[in-house]
Each structure stands twice: as structure tokens, then as C-alpha cells.
C-alpha positions as CSV (number, residue, x, y, z in Angstrom):
1,T,-15.2,-21.3,-4.8
2,L,-14.2,-22.1,-8.3
3,N,-11.4,-24.4,-9.2
4,P,-8.8,-23.0,-11.5
5,E,-10.3,-24.6,-14.6
6,Q,-13.8,-23.3,-13.9
7,F,-12.3,-19.9,-13.1
8,I,-10.5,-19.9,-16.7
9,T,-13.7,-21.1,-18.4
10,Q,-15.9,-18.4,-16.9
11,M,-13.3,-15.5,-17.4
12,Q,-13.0,-16.6,-21.0
13,A,-16.6,-16.4,-21.4
14,L,-16.8,-13.0,-19.8
15,I,-14.0,-11.7,-22.1
16,T,-15.7,-13.1,-25.2
17,H,-19.0,-11.5,-24.2
18,A,-17.1,-8.2,-23.7
19,K,-15.5,-8.3,-26.9
20,Y,-18.8,-8.8,-28.9
21,C,-20.3,-6.0,-26.8
22,S,-17.5,-3.9,-28.1
23,L,-16.4,-2.9,-24.6
24,E,-14.0,0.0,-24.6
25,H,-11.8,-1.0,-21.7
26,L,-11.7,-4.2,-19.6
27,I,-9.3,-4.2,-16.8
28,F,-8.2,-7.7,-15.6
29,V,-6.8,-7.8,-12.0
30,S,-4.2,-10.5,-12.1
31,T,-1.5,-11.6,-9.6
32,T,2.3,-11.3,-9.2
33,S,2.3,-15.0,-8.5
34,V,2.6,-15.4,-12.2
35,Y,6.4,-14.8,-11.7
36,G,6.8,-17.8,-9.6
37,E,9.6,-18.4,-7.3
38,Q,12.2,-16.3,-9.0
39,E,15.0,-14.5,-7.0
40,G,15.7,-10.9,-7.1
41,T,14.2,-7.8,-8.6
42,I,11.2,-8.3,-10.7
43,S,10.2,-5.7,-13.3
44,E,7.1,-5.5,-15.4
45,D,9.1,-7.1,-18.3
46,S,10.4,-10.1,-16.3
47,E,9.6,-13.6,-17.6
48,I,6.5,-15.3,-16.1
49,Q,7.3,-18.7,-14.4
50,P,3.9,-19.7,-12.8
51,R,4.1,-22.7,-10.4
52,T,0.7,-22.9,-8.5
53,P,-2.7,-23.7,-10.2
54,S,-4.0,-20.3,-9.5
55,A,-0.9,-18.6,-11.2
56,K,-1.2,-20.8,-14.2
57,A,-5.0,-20.0,-14.4
58,H,-4.2,-16.3,-14.3
59,C,-1.5,-16.7,-17.0
60,K,-4.0,-18.4,-19.3
61,I,-6.6,-15.8,-18.8
62,E,-4.1,-13.0,-19.6
63,Q,-3.0,-14.8,-22.7
64,F,-6.6,-15.1,-23.7
65,L,-7.3,-11.5,-23.2
66,R,-4.4,-10.4,-25.0
67,A,-5.4,-12.6,-28.0
68,N,-8.9,-11.3,-28.1
69,M,-9.0,-7.8,-26.8
70,S,-5.3,-6.5,-26.8
71,A,-6.5,-3.1,-27.9
72,N,-9.2,-2.7,-25.4
73,S,-7.8,-4.1,-22.1
74,S,-5.3,-3.5,-19.5
75,I,-3.7,-6.2,-17.1
76,L,-2.8,-5.2,-13.5
77,R,-1.0,-7.8,-11.5
78,L,-1.1,-7.4,-7.7
79,A,1.2,-8.4,-5.0
80,G,-0.6,-9.6,-1.7
81,L,-3.5,-7.4,-1.0
82,V,-3.7,-5.7,2.4
83,D,-5.7,-3.4,4.6
84,N,-6.6,-3.5,8.3
85,N,-9.2,-6.1,7.8
86,R,-7.3,-8.3,5.4
87,H,-3.8,-9.3,6.3
88,P,-1.9,-12.5,5.8
89,V,-0.5,-12.4,9.5
90,R,-3.9,-13.6,10.6
91,L,-3.3,-16.8,8.8
92,L,0.2,-17.2,10.2
93,A,-0.5,-16.2,13.9
94,N,0.3,-18.8,16.5
95,K,2.0,-21.1,14.0
96,K,5.3,-22.7,14.6
97,A,8.4,-23.7,12.5
98,I,7.4,-21.7,9.4
99,S,9.7,-21.9,6.6
100,G,10.9,-18.9,4.6
101,A,11.9,-16.6,7.4
102,N,14.0,-14.5,5.1
103,Q,11.8,-14.5,2.0
104,A,11.0,-11.0,0.9
105,V,7.5,-9.6,1.5
106,N,5.6,-8.2,-1.4
107,L,2.4,-6.4,-0.5
108,I,0.2,-3.7,-1.7
109,H,-2.5,-1.7,0.1
110,K,-6.1,-1.8,-1.1
111,Q,-6.3,2.0,-1.2
112,D,-3.3,2.1,-3.6
113,V,-5.0,-0.6,-5.8
114,C,-8.2,1.6,-6.0
115,N,-6.1,4.7,-6.9
116,A,-4.4,2.7,-9.6
117,I,-7.7,1.4,-11.1
118,E,-9.0,4.9,-11.1
119,R,-6.0,6.2,-13.1
120,L,-6.4,3.3,-15.5
121,I,-10.1,4.3,-16.1
122,C,-9.0,7.8,-16.9
123,L,-6.1,6.9,-19.1
124,G,-7.8,4.1,-21.1
125,P,-6.3,0.8,-22.2
126,Q,-2.7,0.2,-21.6
127,S,-0.7,-2.3,-23.7
128,T,2.3,-2.3,-21.6
129,R,2.6,-4.8,-18.6
130,L,1.5,-3.4,-15.1
131,H,1.9,-4.5,-11.7
132,L,1.7,-3.1,-8.1
133,S,3.7,-3.7,-5.0
134,A,5.0,-1.3,-2.2
135,P,8.7,-0.8,-3.0
136,Q,10.0,-1.9,0.4
137,H,10.3,-5.6,1.1
138,P,11.1,-6.6,4.7
139,T,11.7,-10.3,5.5
140,R,8.7,-12.6,6.5
141,K,9.9,-13.0,9.9
142,N,10.6,-9.5,10.7
143,Y,7.4,-8.2,9.2
144,Y,4.9,-10.8,10.3
145,Q,6.1,-10.9,13.9
146,W,5.8,-7.2,14.0
147,A,2.3,-7.3,12.3
148,A,1.3,-9.9,14.9
149,K,2.2,-7.6,17.9
150,Q,0.2,-4.7,16.2
151,L,-2.9,-6.7,16.0
152,G,-2.5,-8.4,19.4
153,L,-2.0,-11.8,17.9
154,V,0.4,-14.6,19.1
155,K,3.4,-13.9,17.0
156,P,4.3,-16.8,14.4
157,E,7.5,-18.6,14.8
158,F,9.9,-19.3,12.0
159,E,12.5,-21.9,11.5
160,L,16.0,-20.6,12.3
161,E,18.0,-19.7,9.3
162,L,21.7,-18.8,9.7
163,D,22.0,-17.1,6.4
164,K,20.2,-13.7,6.9
165,T,20.2,-12.7,3.3
166,I,16.8,-11.6,2.0
167,R,15.7,-14.2,-0.6
168,G,12.7,-14.5,-3.1
169,K,11.4,-12.0,-5.6
170,Q,11.1,-8.3,-5.0
171,I,8.4,-6.7,-7.2
172,D,9.5,-3.3,-8.6
173,A,6.5,-1.3,-9.8
174,T,8.7,1.8,-11.0
175,H,7.4,1.4,-14.6
176,T,3.8,1.0,-13.6
177,L,3.8,4.0,-11.3
178,A,5.3,6.2,-14.0
179,T,2.9,5.0,-16.6
180,L,-0.1,5.8,-14.3
181,G,1.5,9.0,-12.7
182,L,0.8,7.6,-9.4
183,C,2.5,7.9,-6.1
184,L,1.6,5.2,-3.5
185,Q,0.1,6.2,-0.2
186,Y,1.6,3.1,1.5
187,S,5.2,2.7,0.2
188,S,6.0,0.2,3.0
189,P,4.2,-2.6,4.4
190,Y,4.9,-1.3,7.9
191,Q,2.6,1.7,7.0
192,M,-0.4,-0.7,6.3
193,L,-1.7,-1.5,9.6
194,S,-2.6,1.0,12.4
195,P,-1.1,2.3,14.6
196,V,1.8,3.5,12.3
197,D,4.5,3.0,14.8
198,H,6.9,1.0,12.7
199,P,10.7,0.3,12.7
200,N,13.0,1.3,9.9
201,N,12.5,-1.1,6.9
202,E,14.9,-4.3,7.4
């Protein structure tokens, strides 16, 4: 596994090579973690506030790409990537006293990402900022306890929070979907696991 500095160095080298090869369109798949721990609705134009080493590395790569291939590149920031075989609840199952029970969940299904990349390939380089997340944002406690039950896992236990207000960022991809002319197949995290016997979004 590359550390953040190695990741930056190797991606910058790849971008430089692509530039000198006159590549017509480079799509960099980034992450919505570049927005940090902001509260409320996050649009494509929201300020970036990276906190983690990974988020900071992705910001540096995005900046390098814009400086060197702005006319021949697109940047697509992804929320948490999910399908039946890849799901964050597998890391949380059976854990106790987890913080952030009322944090909003931001997830995107792998198939919707593939569809978005196909659209980007057809449309060509996009100068506008793009990101993807399902528009529904349940709380971590409600969603991950439900997901654990769907997968037959021991449900994670969260710390008690008296204030039930949903907190954290909620990624709004309205502009991206309009730009790409795309409708998501999985508009709710509750649709991202089988069987699709899900409650109303909470």
C-alpha cells in the first residue's frame, strides 16, 4: 500500500506522462473526503477542507492535474463506494460504543460510478467540479444496524446521543447528475444491498 506522499509522487508522474503523450481525456477519481468535516449540504462548489492524509493527498493531485491538464481532464469525487461485496458495515459489525451515531451517511453504488464514467468518456473533459453520492442520507446508526441485519452480521452498537439531529456533511450531486445527464440507479443507501426490503429513509 502506498503512503500518501508516494501516492502523490506516482500520480503526478502519471499526469506528467499523460500530458506529454497528448492524452485527450484523463479522468481522476477523487474522494468527497476533500470536503472534510463540514456540516450541512455540500455542493460541487463548496470549499474543500481536507483533514486526513488521504484527503490532503487527493487535493494535491487535483491541484496538480488542473495546473497541468486542465483542458484535458475531469475530476470526479466519490462518496463511500458500495456494492454487495464492498460495504463499510463489514468493518463496523460487532463493534461497541461507536461514535457518530447521528452522522449522515454518504454512499454511492459502484454501478452508478461506472455509469457516470461512461458518460464522462462520451462527453469529454469537464472543467466543472463533479462529485457523486446518493441523495438520501440516513444516520450511521439507523443505516449500519439495518445493513448488518441484511448481511447476517452482528449489528454495531453506537454511543447514546440524546440529540437526534442529523449531523455532518450531506453530499448533493444535483449539478453533477445534470451535467452528465444521468439518473442514479441507487438513489438510497437502502437500495444498495440485497434483498431490497428497506424502510423509509430516516
